[in-house]
C-alpha positions in Angstrom: 0.0 0.1 0.0 1.2 3.3 -0.9 0.9 6.4 1.1 -0.2 4.8 4.3 1.2 4.5 7.7 1.1 1.4 9.3 0.2 1.3 12.8 -0.2 -1.4 15.8 -2.8 -1.5 18.7 -2.5 -3.7 21.7 -6.2 -4.3 22.9 -8.0 -6.4 25.3 -11.1 -9.1 24.5 -13.5 -6.3 25.0 -12.1 -3.5 22.3 -11.1 -6.6 20.0 -15.0 -7.8 20.0 -16.0 -4.1 19.2 -13.5 -4.2 16.3 -14.8 -7.2 15.1 -18.5 -6.1 15.2 -17.5 -3.0 13.1 -16.4 -5.7 10.2 -13.0 -5.0 11.3 -13.2 -1.5 10.0 -13.2 0.9 12.9 -12.0 1.6 16.5 -15.0 2.0 19.0 -15.5 5.3 20.7 -13.3 6.0 23.7 -14.7 5.8 27.1 -15.3 9.0 29.1 -11.8 8.4 31.0 -10.2 7.7 27.7 -9.7 11.2 25.9 -6.9 9.9 23.7 -6.8 6.8 20.9 -3.1 6.0 20.8 -2.3 3.5 18.2 1.8 2.6 18.6 4.2 3.0 15.5 5.7 -0.7 16.2 5.0 -4.0 16.7 7.3 -4.8 19.1 6.0 -2.2 21.7 1.9 -3.4 20.9 3.6 -6.7 21.7 4.7 -6.1 25.0 1.6 -4.2 26.0 -0.7 -6.8 25.1 1.5 -9.6 26.7 2.7 -8.0 29.8 -0.5 -5.6 30.2 -3.4 -6.6 28.7 -3.0 -10.3 29.5 -2.4 -10.2 33.2 -5.1 -7.1 33.5 -8.0 -8.8 30.8 -7.1 -12.5 30.5 -6.0 -12.1 27.1 -4.0 -9.7 25.0 -4.3 -9.1 21.3 -1.9 -7.2 18.7 -3.7 -5.5 15.7 -2.4 -4.2 12.7 -3.8 -1.5 10.4 -3.2 1.3 7.8 -4.2 4.7 7.6 -3.6 7.5 5.2 -0.4 9.0 5.8 -1.1 12.5 5.0 -4.2 12.6 7.2 -2.2 10.7 10.3 0.4 13.6 9.8 -1.7 15.8 11.8 -1.6 13.9 14.8 1.7 14.1 17.1 3.8 11.2 18.1 4.5 11.0 21.7 7.4 9.1 22.9 5.9 7.2 26.1 9.3 5.7 27.5 12.2 4.6 25.6 12.9 5.8 22.3 11.1 3.1 20.3 8.0 3.8 22.6 6.2 5.8 20.0 2.6 6.3 19.9 0.3 8.2 17.9 -1.9 10.7 20.0 -5.5 10.9 18.5 -8.3 12.9 20.5 -11.2 10.8 21.0 -13.7 13.4 19.6 -11.7 12.9 16.2 -11.5 9.2 16.3 -14.8 9.0 13.6 -12.5 11.0 11.1 -9.8 8.8 11.8 -11.6 5.8 11.4 -12.8 7.2 7.9 -9.1 7.1 6.9 -8.3 3.7 7.7 -7.4 1.9 4.5 -8.4 -1.8 4.3 -9.2 -3.9 7.3 -8.0 -3.9 10.9 -6.1 -7.3 11.1 -5.3 -9.2 14.3 -1.7 -10.4 13.9 -0.9 -12.2 17.6 -2.9 -13.1 20.5 -1.7 -13.9 24.1 -4.1 -16.3 25.9 -3.8 -17.8 29.4 -1.7 -21.3 29.4 
């Protein structure tokens, strides 16, 4: 795909179910205590969050991958949330519908961490 930014999103089972209900086309609205939607810029970071945070907290953790129009995504700041490879795209919750409209292709489930 040309002119797209590839992003990953670590997610728990509830958010993943809502993505599935959307036909793998959109992220669900944020909850009131979630003012930012933050997909991440590399798979390794998404794997660490899904495995080390979502799995213990939610009983399972998942990594998704999706592509968004790069020109549109450029309006959102990239934030470093720790080390130099811990990068997130910060999308205000009230702009999530517009962000979803610029997703190119389906959201893909690429990895799951389940209880042993």
